[in-house]
Structures are given as structure tokens and as C-alpha cells.
N, C-alpha and C positions, 0 to 999 in steps of 0.2 A: 717534659722539662718543668722547671720551677716557675711559679707565678709570684711576682713581687707586689705587695701592697704597702705603699708608704702610708704612714699614719694608721697602721693596722690596729692600734690600740684605741683609736677614737670611735666616735659614734657611728659614722658611716663606714669607716674602714673596718671596724669590728663586725658589723653586719655583713659586709662583703666577704671578710675572711671566713665567717661561719658558713656562708653559702658555698664558697669555694671548697671548703673542707668536706662538706656534705656531698659535693659533686665529685669528690675523689681527687682533687688537685693537690699537688705538692706545693704548699704555701710558705713563703718567706715574708716576714714583715720588716720594715725599717722605721724605727721610731726613736724618740729621744730617751726613752727608758723601757725597762722590761715590764711585761704585764702578766700577772699570774693566770688570768683567764685564757691568754693565748698559749701559755705553757700547757694548760689543761687540754687544749685542742691539739696538742702535738705539733704546733707551728714552730718553724725555725725563726728565731728572732735575732735581728741585728740592731744593735743600738748605735745611734749616730744622728747627725744633724744634716739637713739638706744643704746647708751652707758649706759643709766640709766635702770638697770634691773627692778626696781619697776615700772617705767613708761611703759616699754615694757610689763610686766605682766598685767598691767591694760588694755592696748590696746588689748590684746589677749583674755580677758575674754568673753565668750559667742560667740566666733568666730568659724565658720566652716572651712573657707578657708582663708589662708594668701597668699597675693601676696607681696613679699618683693622686692620692686623696689628701695628703698632708698639706696643711696651710695654717696661717694665722688669720683668724676671722675677727670681726669686731667693727665698730663704727668710729673708733678713736685710737690714736696712738701715733708715735713717730713714723713718718713716711719711710725713713731709712730701714727700720725693722721690717715693715711690711714688704718693702722692695727686696730686701735680702732673702727673706724666707719664701715669699710667694712668687716673685719673678725670678730672681737669680737662682733660687733653689730649684725651680723648674728648669732653668737653662742647664744647670748641672745634671739634673736627672735625664734630660733629653740627650745630652752629650754622652753620658755614661751608658745609657741604654743603647744608643747607636753603636758605640764602641764595642759593647758586649754582644752585638748581633741580635738584639731583641727584635721580634717580629711585630709586636703590637704595643702601642702606648695609649692608654685611655686616661685622660686628664679630667679631674673634677673641677669644673669651672663654676660660674655663678651667673644667674640672670642679671645680677646687678651690673655686669659689664656693659649692658646696653642701657642702663638707667641714668638719665641726665636730669631727672626731676619732674618729668611730665608723666601723666597717667599712661599706663600701657594696657591696652585692652585687646586681648586675643592676638598679640603680635607673633610673628614667626621669625625664623632665623635670618630673614632678609633685613631685619632691623639693624641699623649701623651702630657702631660704637659712638657715644656722645663726644662732643668737642671738649667737655670737661666733666670731671667726676667730683662728687661732693665729699669724698673721703678716700683714704689711702687704699682700703681693701678692694673696692671694685676696679680702681685704676691698675693696681698691681696684678690683680687676677686677669684683667684684659691684656696686659703686657705678656703674661705667661700664656694665655690662650692663643694669642697671635703666633707666638713662637711654636707652640704645639702644632697648630694647623699648618704652619709653613714647613714644618719638619716632615710632613707626610711625603712618602716616596713610594710609588707603585712597585719599584724593584728593590726596595729596601724596607725600612721600618714604616708601618702604617700607623697613623695617629688620628685621634678624634678627641673632641671635648664635649663633656656633658654638663648641662646647667641645671642641676636640681634646685628647686626653690623651696625654702623653709622646710628643711628636713626635720621630722618629728616622729615621736613614738615612744614606747617604753624605754627607759634608760637614757632619754635625752638629757645631756648635761648642760645644755645651753638655753634654748628658747623657752621651754616650759618652766624650768626653775626660775628663770629671770622674770617671767610674767607673774608667777606665783609670789615671788619675793616682793616685787613692786606693789602688787595688790595688797599683800599683808601689811606693807609699810604705809599704805594709803597714798602711794605715789603714782598710781596708774590712772591716766585720764584718756578718755576717748578723744582722738584727734579728728577734727572736721565734723561732718554731719553724721558719720557713722554708717554710711551706706556704701562705702567703697568695697570692692570685691578683690580678692587675692587668690593666688594659687599656692599650693604647698604640696609636699609629697611625703608619704609614709616611708620610713627608713628602709624597710625591706624592699619596697618597690624601687627606691633609688639604687639600692645595691644590685637588684636584679637587672636594672637598666645597664649598669656597668658590665655585668657578665654578658648580657646579650650583645652589647656593642663590641666587646672583644671577640666574641664568636664570629660576628659579621665581618670584622676587620680581617680575621684569619681566613674565613671561607670565601668571601666575595669582595672584600675591600670596599664595599659600598659606602660605609661611613667615613672613609679616608679623607682627611683634610677638612672635615665638617664639624660644626658645633650643633648641639641639640638641646632644646628645652626639655626638662623632665619634671612632670607634675602628676597630680592625681587625675588630671584631665577634666576636672569639674570645679570651677571656681566657687569659693564660699564667701559669705559676708565676713569681712575681716573681724569686726567686733562681735558678730554673732558667734564666730568660732572661738574667739578669745573668751567670751563669756561661758561657752560650753566647757572649755578647759578649766576655767575657774570653778565652775560647778562641780566638776570631777574632783577638784582639790578641796571641796567643801567651802568655797568662798562665794560671796555675793557677786552679782554682775557689776560691771563698771557703770557708775551712775553719773559721773561728772565728765564734762567735755570742755575742750579748748578749741577755738576756731583754728583752722589749719594755718592761716596767715600769721596768727599770733604765735602759734607753736613754732613756726619757721623762724620768726623774728627772735623769739626767746632762744632758740637753738643757735642762731648766729651770734647773739650777745654772749651766750655761755661759752661758745667756742673761743671767742675773743678773750674772755676772762681767763679761761683755762690755759691759753697760750701765753698770755702776758704774765700771769702769775706762776706759770710752770706748775700747775696743780697736778697732783697724782690722780690716777683713776680717770674715768671718762665722765663728761658732763651728763647731768640727768636728761638733757635734751640737746640734740644737734639738728642741723638742717636736714641731713640725710634721714635720721630717724623720724622726724616730723613728716617728711614726704612719704616714707615707707608705710607709716601708719595711717596716713590720711588720703592716699591716692589709690587708684586702681592699679594693680599689676598682675595680670594673668596672661597666659601664653598658649600658643598652639603646640600640641605634641604630635601633629600629623607626620612630621618628618621622621621622628623616632619610630612611630608605628610602621611607616613605609619602609625605612631602611634597615631596621633590625628587629621589628616585631614587638616593640615595647608596648605593652598594655598593662596598666596597674592591676595586679592580681589581688591585692588586698584593698578593699573599698575603704572609703573614708569612715563610714559607719562602723565597719569591723575594726578599723584602726583605733577609733575612739573607744570602742568597747575594750580592746586590749590595753589601751592607755589607762582607762578607768580601773581595770583590775590591777595594773601595776601600781597605780597611785594608792590603792587601798593597802597594798603590802609595803609600799615605800613612800609614806607621806613626806612631803617636802616641808620641812620645818623652817 
């Protein structure tokens, strides 16, 4: 039967589609527009919006497994838009998948659903949701994740949620271009002491984790109703890693720093200004961004290893070599 990937034209979704095609699966994607590279793979494409229940229902017909990677990411923006796409869109997907008789539903969540502002050092999935979130993205992803986990039924559709952290690699349209652009503009500052450690995950590893989770849902049901952190399994120094990326782009390391408390205060002030003046775009600094760049956040992947055999097959060193080769051919101007 057909496998559906929402957001199949995106960074993670595209990597997942490629792996599924190589595996011999019949793949359908559901995205807001058509993509030439998916046409080249022979993928069936359905255009639509997750907010449109009729379009979602059409995409799910005849589907055995749903990989729901589509979302709106970011650290700023109207709560309503995040809620409609991330939360309500997921509710629509769950209802349509259940109605269509889908067997498995794998949701792309985020570790930020557990982030309330404090350092996270080697935490596992027992960490609770915080009592407050610092921006709309993690809150709406948490609402969606809760619904996905609650929808798991041993005699019906099996569901699970994966929490990949800082997905990166060749073709990354988000994290790396943003870092490079800020560095070139002289707007990149080290936040805090610069010794905080973080987790991240190479895009092909994140995609493979989704495939493995779906297989386990079908064959054993072990991941059913559970969430899993997905990373490289080896934390790195946040600013050491950022400087390595800048070096691959031919840029000098970050040399100037801002104390974490000051960055947090500046972020709070900027958020207030942007709201009051109804300014377009996102503030250069927010409280969430300051804490993400200045605190530890790394996670245990033991549960993913145990329940569906996830082990990063592409090391961080190899991933950086591949990224370097890609940047040589595709310089970010």
C-alpha cells in the first residue's frame, strides 16, 4: 500500500521520501506546492494544506502509513497561525488517517516541547512538558504530540512521535543559511560563556529513525503511544560546532559574546517592541533564542535504540565532511 509523507518537499521530508523510494515503497506526498525533484523520483504528489480537511482526507485515502513531517517552524509569529498549522493540522491528519484505515502514524515532533528555559542535560522521555512555553512553536507542537500519542490504539492505528533536534546537512534551507547570513552581516554573537553543549542530528539519520519507527509500529507495536528523542547520540559544544560550520563557509569564528542574562533581557524588550509596533519579521533576539543558544540541551536516545533499533549510521564527522563538500559547490551568498 501507499506511504504518505506530509511536507515531502521539505528538508526532512525530502530525505525521508528518497529513502522510502530506494526501499521500494510506493510514496505519496502532501505539500502546499509541487516539487520538480519529487517528480523526478516518480512520487505521487498531492497539493493541499493541512488546514483543509477535505484535502487531508483525499491525501490519506488508500494509505497504510503516514509520516507527518509538515509544520511551520520558527521562533516568532502569530500564535493563531502556528496553532492552525501545527496543532489543528495534525488533528486533521489524525482524523483522516484513522478514517482511511491507516495502520501507522509517525509524527515529527521536537525536543522543544519539553523546554521551559532551563538547561537540559542528558534528559530522557520521562521529562514532563513545561508549565509555560516561550514561543508558539513548541507549545503548538506539544499540543499536536499529545494528540498523536493519545490516538494510539493496539487494535487500530498505532502512533508515535519522534523529536529530532537541530536537523542539519547538505541542502539545509534553515539552520545553516541563517547562521551564515548572520555571521556575514556581523550580527552573530556568542551567548553566555560559550561552553554549553547541545545535541543535533544529521538529516539522513533523522529520516532513517522515522522509517525504523514505522517498521516497529507495524511489526511489534512497541513504540505505540510513545515519544522519542532523536540525535547523533554525542553532544557537541554549541559554539565550537557553529564555528566549524562557519569555517566550512569560509568565515571566521564568532569572536564577540553577550552574557546570557543580558541576551535574555534584550530578547524580552525586543519581543515587546515587535508586538506593540506590529513590526514585520522576527526580532533579532528573543528569550527563546537566547536560552537555546546559551544553555545546555542534550538528550538520551536509549529508548529509540531499545524500541526500534535507532543508531546514527552517519557520524557527525562524516556529516560535516559531506556538508563541506556541499558548501563548496553551493556557496551561501
